C-alpha positions as CSV (number, residue, x, y, z in Angstrom):
1,N,43.3,-13.8,-54.3
2,S,45.0,-16.9,-53.1
3,D,44.4,-18.5,-56.6
4,S,46.0,-15.4,-58.2
5,F,49.0,-15.8,-55.9
6,E,49.4,-19.5,-56.7
7,S,49.0,-18.8,-60.3
8,K,51.7,-16.2,-60.1
9,V,54.0,-18.6,-58.2
10,K,53.4,-21.3,-60.9
11,D,54.2,-18.8,-63.6
12,L,57.4,-17.8,-61.9
13,E,58.3,-21.5,-61.3
14,I,57.8,-22.2,-65.0
15,E,59.9,-19.1,-65.8
16,V,62.7,-20.2,-63.5
17,T,62.6,-23.7,-64.9
18,S,62.7,-22.3,-68.4
19,S,65.6,-20.0,-67.4
20,N,67.5,-22.9,-65.9
21,N,67.0,-25.0,-69.1
22,I,68.3,-22.1,-71.2
23,L,71.2,-21.6,-68.8
24,K,72.1,-25.4,-69.0
25,K,72.0,-25.2,-72.8
26,M,74.2,-22.1,-72.8
27,E,76.7,-23.8,-70.4
28,A,76.8,-26.9,-72.6
29,A,77.3,-24.7,-75.7
30,E,80.0,-22.8,-73.9
31,G,81.7,-26.2,-73.0
32,L,81.5,-27.2,-76.7
33,Q,82.8,-23.8,-77.8
34,T,85.7,-24.0,-75.3
35,E,86.6,-27.5,-76.6
36,R,86.5,-26.3,-80.2
37,E,88.7,-23.3,-79.3
38,E,91.2,-25.6,-77.6
39,K,91.3,-27.9,-80.7
40,L,91.8,-24.8,-82.9
41,E,94.6,-23.6,-80.7
42,E,96.3,-27.0,-80.8
43,N,95.9,-27.0,-84.6
44,I,97.6,-23.6,-84.7
45,R,100.5,-24.9,-82.6
46,V,100.8,-27.9,-84.8
47,L,100.9,-25.8,-87.9
48,E,103.3,-23.2,-86.5
49,Q,105.9,-25.8,-85.7
50,P,106.8,-26.7,-89.3
51,K,106.6,-23.0,-90.1
52,S,109.2,-22.3,-87.4
53,E,111.4,-25.1,-88.7
54,L,111.2,-23.8,-92.2
55,S,112.1,-20.3,-91.1
56,I,115.2,-21.6,-89.4
57,R,116.1,-23.6,-92.5
58,E,115.6,-20.5,-94.6
59,E,117.9,-18.5,-92.4
60,N,120.6,-21.2,-92.5
61,A,120.3,-21.4,-96.3
62,E,120.6,-17.6,-96.6
63,R,123.8,-17.7,-94.4
64,Q,125.2,-20.5,-96.6
65,I,124.5,-18.6,-99.7
66,Q,126.3,-15.6,-98.3
67,V,129.3,-17.7,-97.4
68,L,129.3,-19.3,-100.8
69,E,129.1,-15.9,-102.5
70,E,132.0,-14.6,-100.4
71,N,134.0,-17.7,-101.4
72,I,133.2,-17.2,-105.1
73,L,134.4,-13.6,-104.9
74,K,137.7,-14.7,-103.1
75,L,138.2,-17.5,-105.7
76,E,137.6,-15.0,-108.6
77,T,140.2,-12.6,-107.0
78,D,142.6,-15.5,-106.6
79,L,142.1,-16.5,-110.2
80,E,142.8,-13.0,-111.4
81,K,146.0,-12.9,-109.4
82,E,147.1,-16.3,-110.7
83,Q,146.3,-15.3,-114.3
84,E,148.4,-12.1,-113.8
85,A,151.2,-14.1,-112.3
86,H,151.0,-16.6,-115.2
87,N,151.1,-13.8,-117.8
88,N,154.1,-12.2,-116.0
89,T,155.9,-15.6,-116.1
90,K,155.1,-16.0,-119.8
91,D,156.5,-12.5,-120.4
92,E,159.7,-13.3,-118.5
93,L,160.1,-16.6,-120.3
94,A,159.6,-14.8,-123.6
95,A,162.3,-12.2,-122.6
96,V,164.7,-15.0,-121.6
97,N,164.1,-16.8,-124.9
98,A,164.7,-13.5,-126.7
99,E,168.0,-13.1,-124.9
100,I,169.0,-16.6,-125.7
101,D,168.1,-16.0,-129.4
102,D,170.3,-12.9,-129.3
103,I,173.3,-14.9,-128.1
C-alpha cells in the first residue's frame, strides 16, 4: 500500500512539474505577446502622426480654397462693375462728342 502511495506521489510530482513547465512556457509566450502588442501599438502611433498632420493640412487647404473662391467671386463682381462703369463712360464720351459735332 505504501508503494502505491509513493507511486501516486511521484505521479503527482511529475504532473506538478509538467504543469509548472507548461505555465512557464505560457508566461514566456505571454511576455512575448505583450512585447509584440506594445510594438504594434507603437507602430500605430507612429503611423497615426503623419495621418493627423495630413488631416490638418487638408483642412487648411480647404479653408484656403474657400477664401480663394470668395476672392474670385468678389473680383468677378468688381470686374462687372468696372466694365459697366467703363461702358457708361464710353456712352457719355460718345454723347459729348455728338454734342460737339452738332455745334
